[in-house]
C-alpha positions in Angstrom: 12.1 -3.2 28.6 9.2 -2.4 26.7 11.2 -1.8 23.4 12.8 -5.0 23.9 9.4 -7.2 24.0 8.3 -5.2 21.0 11.1 -6.0 19.3 10.8 -9.7 20.1 7.4 -9.6 19.1 8.0 -7.7 15.7 8.8 -10.5 13.5 9.7 -8.3 10.2 12.5 -6.0 11.8 14.1 -9.4 13.2 14.4 -10.8 9.7 15.5 -7.5 8.7 18.2 -7.7 10.7 19.0 -11.1 9.9 19.0 -10.2 6.0 20.8 -7.0 6.1 23.8 -9.2 8.0 23.6 -11.9 5.5 23.6 -9.9 2.3 26.6 -7.8 3.6 28.4 -11.3 4.2 27.2 -13.1 1.2 27.5 -10.0 -1.3 28.9 -6.9 0.7 27.8 -3.1 -1.3 25.4 -4.8 -3.5 21.4 -4.2 -3.4 20.1 -7.1 -1.1 17.4 -9.8 -3.2 14.9 -11.1 -1.8 12.0 -13.4 -3.9 8.6 -14.7 -4.5 7.3 -17.2 -6.7 3.7 -17.5 -7.8 2.1 -19.7 -10.5 -0.7 -18.5 -12.8 -2.0 -22.2 -12.8 -5.1 -20.9 -11.5 -6.7 -17.7 -9.4 -3.8 -17.2 -7.1 -5.5 -16.5 -3.9 -5.0 -15.0 -0.1 -2.8 -18.4 0.4 -0.7 -17.2 -1.9 -0.3 -13.5 -1.1 1.7 -14.5 1.9 4.2 -15.8 -0.4 4.9 -12.4 -1.9 4.0 -10.2 1.4 6.2 -11.9 3.6 9.3 -10.6 1.4 7.5 -7.7 0.8 7.5 -6.4 4.4 11.0 -7.6 5.0 12.2 -5.6 2.0 10.1 -2.8 2.7 11.7 -2.3 6.0 15.1 -2.8 4.4 15.0 -0.1 2.6 13.2 2.5 5.1 16.5 2.0 6.5 18.2 3.3 3.7 19.7 -0.1 2.0 18.8 -1.1 -1.5 16.8 -3.9 -1.5 15.0 -5.7 -4.7 12.1 -7.7 -4.5 12.1 -10.4 -7.0 8.8 -11.9 -8.1 9.3 -15.1 -10.4 6.1 -15.9 -12.5 6.4 -19.4 -12.8 4.6 -19.2 -16.2 6.9 -21.6 -18.0 5.1 -24.7 -15.6 3.2 -27.1 -17.5 -1.0 -26.7 -17.3 -1.7 -29.3 -14.8 -5.4 -29.5 -14.6 -8.7 -27.8 -15.6 -10.0 -26.0 -12.7 -13.5 -26.4 -12.0 -16.0 -24.2 -14.2 -13.8 -24.4 -17.1 -14.8 -26.4 -20.6 -13.3 -30.0 -20.1 -12.0 -29.7 -23.7 -9.4 -27.5 -22.0 -7.8 -30.7 -21.1 -6.1 -31.2 -24.3 -3.9 -28.3 -23.3 -2.3 -30.4 -20.1 1.3 -30.7 -19.9 2.0 -27.3 -22.3 3.7 -23.9 -20.7 1.0 -21.9 -19.1 2.1 -19.1 -21.6 1.1 -21.6 -24.6 -2.7 -22.5 -23.2 -5.6 -20.5 -24.0 -6.7 -17.9 -21.3 -10.3 -19.0 -20.2 -13.4 -18.1 -22.5 -14.5 -14.8 -22.8 -10.6 -13.4 -21.2 -9.6 -10.7 -23.0 -5.8 -11.8 -22.2 -3.9 -13.9 -24.8 -3.2 -16.9 -22.4 -4.2 -18.7 -19.6 -1.0 -17.6 -17.7 -1.8 -13.7 -18.8 -5.0 -14.4 -17.6 -4.3 -14.8 -13.9 -1.5 -12.9 -13.7 -3.5 -9.7 -14.6 -5.6 -9.8 -11.2 -2.8 -10.5 -9.4 -1.0 -7.5 -11.1 -3.5 -5.3 -10.1 -4.0 -6.4 -6.4 -0.2 -6.1 -5.8 -0.2 -2.5 -7.4 -3.2 -1.4 -4.7 -1.5 -3.0 -1.9 1.5 -0.7 -2.5 3.8 -3.7 -2.8 6.9 -2.7 -4.9 8.8 -5.6 -6.8 10.2 -6.5 -10.5 8.1 -9.5 -12.1 10.2 -12.0 -14.2 8.3 -14.2 -16.4 10.2 -17.7 -16.4 8.8 -18.2 -19.9 11.1 -15.2 -21.6 13.8 -16.5 -19.1 13.9 -20.0 -20.7 12.8 -19.0 -24.3 15.4 -16.3 -24.5 18.4 -18.7 -23.2 18.8 -16.6 -20.1 19.7 -19.8 -18.1 21.6 -21.7 -21.3 24.7 -21.9 -19.3 22.8 -22.9 -16.1 21.1 -25.7 -18.1 24.2 -27.0 -19.5 26.1 -26.8 -15.9 23.4 -28.6 -14.5 23.2 -31.4 -17.5 27.1 -31.9 -17.3 26.6 -32.3 -13.5 23.2 -35.1 -14.0 25.4 -37.1 -12.0 25.7 -35.1 -9.1 22.4 -33.7 -9.0 20.6 -37.5 -9.3 23.0 -38.4 -6.0 21.5 -35.8 -4.1 18.0 -36.4 -5.1 18.5 -39.9 -4.6 19.1 -39.5 -0.6 15.4 -38.3 -0.5 13.5 -40.3 -3.1 13.4 -43.1 -0.3 12.0 -40.6 2.5 8.8 -39.7 3.3 7.3 -37.3 0.5 6.5 -33.9 1.2 3.5 -33.3 2.9 3.4 -36.9 4.7 4.8 -34.8 8.2 1.8 -33.9 10.0 1.7 -30.0 10.7 -1.8 -28.7 11.2 -5.1 -29.8 11.3 -6.5 -31.5 7.4 -7.0 -28.7 5.0 -8.8 -28.7 1.2 -7.1 -28.7 -1.8 -7.1 -25.2 -2.4 -5.2 -24.6 0.7 -2.6 -27.2 0.1 -1.9 -25.6 -3.4 -1.6 -22.3 -1.4 1.1 -23.9 0.4 3.0 -24.9 -2.6 4.6 -21.7 -2.8 7.0 -21.1 -5.7 7.2 -23.3 -8.7 4.9 -26.9 -8.7 6.1 -28.1 -5.7 4.7 -31.9 -6.3 6.3 -31.6 -9.6 8.9 -34.8 -10.7 12.7 -34.7 -9.8 13.7 -35.8 -13.6 13.8 -39.4 -11.6 15.9 -41.6 -14.0 14.9 -43.2 -17.2 16.5 -46.2 -19.6 19.0 -43.6 -20.6 20.2 -42.3 -17.3 18.9 -39.3 -15.6 18.6 -35.8 -16.4 17.3 -32.9 -15.0 16.3 -30.7 -18.3 12.7 -31.5 -19.8 12.1 -30.2 -23.0 9.0 -29.1 -24.2 7.9 -31.1 -27.6 8.4 -28.4 -30.6 5.6 -30.7 -32.5 2.7 -30.5 -30.1 4.4 -28.1 -26.9 4.1 -30.8 -24.3 6.4 -31.7 -21.6 5.4 -35.4 -22.3 8.8 -35.9 -23.3 11.5 -38.6 -22.3 15.5 -37.6 -22.9 16.9 -40.9 -24.8 20.3 -39.4 -25.2 22.9 -36.3 -24.5 26.5 -35.9 -25.7 28.0 -33.3 -23.2 30.6 -32.8 -25.8 28.3 -31.6 -28.5 25.2 -30.8 -26.4 23.2 -33.4 -28.4 20.0 -34.2 -27.0 17.7 -36.5 -28.5 14.3 -36.9 -27.3 10.4 -38.3 -28.0 7.4 -36.8 -27.1 4.9 -39.6 -25.6 2.2 -37.1 -26.5 2.4 -37.0 -30.7 5.0 -39.6 -31.1 7.6 -37.2 -32.3 11.1 -37.6 -31.7 13.9 -35.2 -32.2 17.4 -34.5 -31.8 18.7 -30.9 -31.4 21.8 -28.8 -30.0 20.8 -28.0 -26.3 23.2 -25.0 -26.3 20.8 -23.6 -29.1 18.0 -25.2 -28.1 15.4 -22.9 -25.6 12.2 -25.2 -25.6 12.4 -26.9 -22.2 13.1 -26.1 -18.5 14.7 -27.9 -15.6 12.9 -30.0 -13.2 11.5 -28.0 -10.5 13.6 -29.0 -7.7 16.7 -27.9 -9.6 15.2 -25.0 -11.1 14.8 -23.4 -8.2 18.4 -23.5 -6.3 19.5 -22.7 -9.7 17.6 -19.3 -9.5 18.8 -18.8 -6.0 22.1 -18.8 -7.5 21.2 -17.1 -10.7 19.5 -14.1 -8.9 22.1 -14.3 -5.3 18.5 -14.6 -3.4 19.0 -13.9 0.6 15.7 -14.3 1.4 12.6 -16.2 0.2 9.7 -18.0 2.1 7.8 -21.2 1.5 5.0 -22.9 1.8 4.5 -26.1 4.8 5.1 -28.7 2.5 8.9 -27.4 2.0 9.4 -28.0 5.7 9.1 -32.0 5.2 12.0 -34.6 4.3 12.8 -34.2 0.6 10.8 -30.8 0.1 11.7 -28.6 -2.7 13.5 -26.1 -0.3 14.9 -29.0 1.7 16.4 -30.4 -1.3 17.4 -27.3 -2.8 19.4 -26.1 -0.2 21.4 -29.3 -0.7 21.7 -28.9 -4.8 22.2 -24.3 -4.5 26.1 -25.0 -3.1 27.8 -28.2 -5.0 26.5 -27.9 -8.4 25.4 -24.1 -8.8 28.1 -22.5 -6.3 25.0 -20.4 -4.6 23.2 -20.4 -1.1 19.9 -21.2 -0.2 18.1 -17.9 1.2 16.8 -17.4 4.4 13.5 -19.1 4.0 11.0 -19.3 6.7 8.0 -21.4 6.8 4.8 -19.6 6.3 1.2 -21.3 7.6 -2.0 -21.5 5.9 -4.4 -18.8 5.4 -7.9 -19.5 5.7 -11.1 -17.6 5.1 -14.1 -17.2 6.9 -17.0 -17.1 5.4 -17.1 -16.9 1.4 -21.2 -16.3 0.7 -21.8 -16.7 -3.0 -17.6 -16.8 -3.9 -17.0 -20.3 -3.5 -19.7 -22.1 -5.8 -19.3 -19.0 -8.4 -15.6 -19.4 -9.0 -14.9 -22.5 -7.8 -12.0 -22.1 -5.4 -11.2 -20.2 -2.4 -10.8 -16.0 -2.7 -8.3 -13.8 -4.4 -6.6 -10.6 -3.2 -8.7 -8.8 -5.8 -12.0 -10.3 -4.3 -10.6 -9.4 -0.5 -9.7 -5.6 -1.6 -13.3 -5.5 -3.0 -14.8 -5.6 0.8 -11.7 -4.3 2.5 -9.2 -1.3 2.4 -5.3 -1.9 1.0 -3.8 -0.8 4.9 -6.4 -3.3 6.5 -5.5 -6.2 4.1 -1.9 -5.4 4.6 -2.1 -5.4 8.3 -3.6 -8.6 8.9 -0.7 -10.1 7.4 2.2 -8.0 8.8 0.7 -8.5 12.7 1.3 -12.2 12.2 4.3 -14.0 12.4 4.7 -16.1 8.9 4.2 -19.5 10.4 1.2 -18.2 12.4 -2.1 -19.7 10.5 -4.9 -16.8 10.6 -8.2 -16.2 9.2 -9.4 -13.1 6.2 -13.1 -12.5 7.1 -15.9 -12.5 4.0 -18.3 -13.2 6.9 -20.0 -10.8 9.5 -16.5 -11.2 11.6 -15.1 -8.7 9.2 -16.9 -6.0 10.4 -14.9 -7.0 14.3 -11.8 -6.9 12.4 -12.7 -3.3 10.9 -13.6 -2.2 15.0 -10.1 -3.5 15.8 -7.9 -1.5 13.0 -9.9 1.5 14.0 -9.3 1.3 17.7 -5.5 0.6 16.6 -5.5 3.9 14.7 -7.2 5.6 17.5 -4.0 4.4 20.0 -1.5 5.7 17.3 -3.1 9.0 17.1 -3.4 9.4 20.7 0.2 8.2 21.4 -1.2 5.1 23.7 -0.1 2.0 21.2 2.3 -0.2 22.3 5.7 -0.6 20.2 5.2 -3.8 18.1 1.4 -2.9 17.1 2.7 1.0 15.8 5.4 -1.3 13.9 2.5 -3.2 12.3 0.3 0.0 11.9 3.1 1.7 9.7 3.6 -1.0 7.5 -0.1 -1.5 6.8 -0.3 2.1 5.9 2.7 3.5 4.2 5.9 1.8 2.4 9.1 3.1 2.2 7.9 4.8 -1.2 4.9 7.0 1.1 1.6 6.5 2.4 -0.8 4.6 1.1 -4.2 5.5 -0.3 -6.7 6.4 3.3 -10.7 7.2 3.5 -10.6 10.8 4.4 -13.1 10.3 7.2 -12.9 6.5 8.1 -16.6 6.2 9.6 -17.3 2.8 11.6 -17.3 0.1 8.9 -20.2 -1.4 10.6 -22.1 1.6 10.3 -21.4 2.3 6.6 -22.5 -1.1 6.0 -26.1 -1.0 7.7 -26.4 2.4 6.0 -26.1 0.8 2.7 -28.2 -2.1 3.5 -31.3 0.2 4.1 -31.0 2.7 1.9 -29.6 0.1 -1.2 -26.8 2.3 -2.2 -28.9 5.5 -2.9 -26.5 8.3 -2.6 -28.4 10.9 -1.4 -30.2 9.1 1.2 -26.5 7.7 2.5 -25.5 11.2 2.5 -28.4 12.6 4.7 -28.0 9.6 7.0 -24.3 9.8 7.3 -24.4 13.7 7.8 -26.8 13.5 10.6 -24.5 11.0 12.5 -22.4 13.7 13.7 -24.4 17.3 13.6 -21.6 19.4 14.7 -19.2 18.0 12.2 -21.6 16.3 9.5 -20.3 14.4 6.5 -20.8 16.7 3.6 -19.8 14.6 0.9 -19.9 11.0 0.3 -16.2 11.5 -1.1 -15.0 12.0 2.6 -16.1 8.3 3.6 -14.5 6.5 0.3 -13.0 3.8 -0.4 -14.3 2.5 2.8 -18.1 3.1 1.7 -17.4 1.6 -1.5 -16.0 -1.5 0.5 -18.6 -2.1 2.6 -21.5 -1.6 -0.1 -20.2 -4.2 -2.1 -19.5 -6.3 0.9 -23.4 -6.1 2.2 -23.9 -6.8 -2.4 -22.1 -9.5 -2.5 -21.6 -11.3 1.0 -24.8 -10.8 3.2 -27.4 -13.4 1.7 -30.9 -11.7 0.5 -32.6 -13.0 3.8 -30.5 -11.3 6.0 -30.9 -7.8 4.5 -32.8 -5.0 6.1 -36.0 -4.1 4.7 -37.9 -0.9 6.4 -41.8 -1.5 6.2 -43.4 0.4 4.1 -46.3 0.5 6.2 -47.5 0.3 10.2 -47.6 -2.8 11.3 -51.2 -2.5 12.6 -51.7 -5.4 14.1 -48.6 -5.4 16.4 -49.6 -1.8 17.6 -53.3 -2.9 18.4 -51.9 -5.6 20.8 -49.4 -3.7 22.9 -49.5 -3.4 26.8 -49.8 -0.1 28.3 -46.0 -0.3 29.0 -45.2 -0.9 25.5 -46.7 2.2 24.2 -45.4 4.5 27.0 -42.1 3.2 25.9 -43.0 4.0 22.2 -44.1 7.3 23.4 -40.7 8.1 25.2 -38.9 7.0 22.3 -40.8 9.7 19.8 -40.8 12.2 22.5 -37.0 12.5 22.4 -36.2 11.8 18.5 -35.5 15.7 17.7 -33.7 16.3 21.2 -31.5 13.4 20.3 -31.1 13.1 16.8 -27.4 12.3 16.3 -25.5 8.7 16.5 -25.1 9.1 20.5 -28.0 10.9 21.6 -30.1 8.2 19.8 -27.8 5.6 21.5 -28.5 7.5 24.6 -32.1 7.6 24.1 -32.8 3.9 22.9 -31.1 2.4 26.2 -32.4 4.9 28.4 -36.1 4.8 27.7 -36.4 1.1 29.8 -34.4 3.0 32.2 -36.7 6.0 32.7 -39.7 3.4 32.6 -38.4 1.8 35.8 -38.2 5.1 37.7 -34.6 5.1 36.9 -32.0 8.2 35.3 -31.1 7.7 31.8 -27.5 7.1 32.8 -28.4 4.8 35.4 -26.1 1.5 35.1 -28.1 -1.3 33.8 -29.3 -4.2 36.3 -29.8 -7.7 34.8 -33.8 -7.0 35.3 -33.4 -3.7 33.4 -31.0 -5.2 30.5 -33.9 -7.9 29.7 -35.9 -4.9 29.4 -33.8 -3.7 27.2 -33.7 -6.0 25.2 -37.8 -6.7 25.3 -37.6 -2.9 24.2 -34.9 -3.3 21.4 -37.1 -6.6 19.9 -40.1 -4.4 19.8 -38.2 -1.4 17.5 -37.0 -4.4 15.4 -40.5 -5.9 14.6 -42.0 -2.7 14.4 -39.4 -1.3 11.7 -38.1 -4.2 9.6 -40.4 -7.0 10.2 -37.8 -8.9 12.2 -36.6 -9.4 16.1 -32.9 -8.3 15.0 -31.4 -6.0 12.5 -28.4 -3.3 12.6 -27.8 -1.2 15.4 -30.6 0.7 16.2 -29.0 4.2 16.7 -28.0 4.0 12.9 -31.5 2.4 11.8 -33.3 5.2 13.2 -31.2 7.6 11.2 -31.3 5.7 8.4 -35.5 5.7 8.3 -35.5 8.9 9.2 -37.7 10.8 11.9 -40.9 11.4 10.0 -41.1 7.5 8.9 -40.3 6.3 12.4 -43.0 8.4 13.9 -45.2 6.9 10.9 -44.2 3.4 12.0 -44.3 3.5 15.7 -47.1 5.6 16.5 -49.3 3.4 18.7 
């Protein structure tokens, strides 16, 4: 029974079953093809990552079962440049309408084009995440003539395509159907999935409907109108409203344009033989690219629509400085600076594609890491549920092997507290970490990396300066002089027990035990409501005397970080 429940909960296995069966039906004996599409029109963020992670996880499961599976990642870099994002020189507006590969990279970038600049960061993140794929530049495909036959075929059957599209033009526009709560513009862009979901479909002009849009050979913009086309000769005439250029060319030799998106996507499904490709929430609406593509792919291109689950939004919990400085939501690269790749993979693997979830950049990341470490513990001791074990396995390894891991994964919140207090000073950090468990001390910071580095980056970039921990350099004489006898006694009990309890567990027992002993109880007595009040008051006193605030990092970690001699200096009443 448990196994049946786990299979139901394990969405990756269910899709893998379906895709393998569909692959055998459509193309027996051939490699299974899954696909993603990303438009490098700006930072490729964590919402877009779901477009890649969903088919990756399914493809990886298929490979684990011994089947050959190719993950095709189309870089939609031949899409038009649509707008100048926040933070970029407004003069870049002169490039609107050009292919993304023909637009200069943002100022200061080492890359040759806008598309290459934004692809580079994603490629690096995908590598760190262990995602195996075959990248396809749509600029290269179109300009090399790879799709020439498909373009000529679409133009020949433009009347049929127009008739299909006409069924949807009067229906609700994509996104009109309310699926979830209102979202911001960045999340809407994340939901677009492959290509430009809002792009026009090549609606008919005075000369009729054409599913092909040339880029002007004079100004390189797509602000063009096809004025005539001859099926026999493939002679195509167009004019450019941007620069006034007019041209007549043979389409069978012309490689400077592309099919409009709603025709381009189904063409690629047939061309690549795609069995599985997810899409954003907008594609579940009437007239959406995915739905219309399903009507075009068979009659026009002789292919079949992929199995295509809708994926929900990925939200962000806290962003600190990030949004204001970058003008958008965080990217996978941003997330990988503060969390290890297996944790990020796990966040996508444990939720069905149609379930939204949030990725934490605030204090919630500590709770997420606690949850992850608890899961790892259950895997290690054999008490994990099957579905959770599957999600864990997909997070820590792929069919190609294990992802790099921290040899000694200390609690993230502990590492964050330590680097907060030491300001990243390696010798001090090692001293504190080696005292956490004297019987099994950390002997080198390398044992704790890369998790230590992720926690340090989180502290330095996501924790506001006013929330950072600064240990007093001198005792708070005024507070110490005003203490009552009970408070003085509590500090003496703590200081007397420091040497005997100098470890994380020991100091935990000590700081919770002092109020118990003062109340005449044993150190291991169960706390009463009154005792909890006394403990909170004692903790607040320690924080005030050590860091000048009522709260701070966990006290046992803080005491270890400050060091016994300095604790004695600051607490001696």
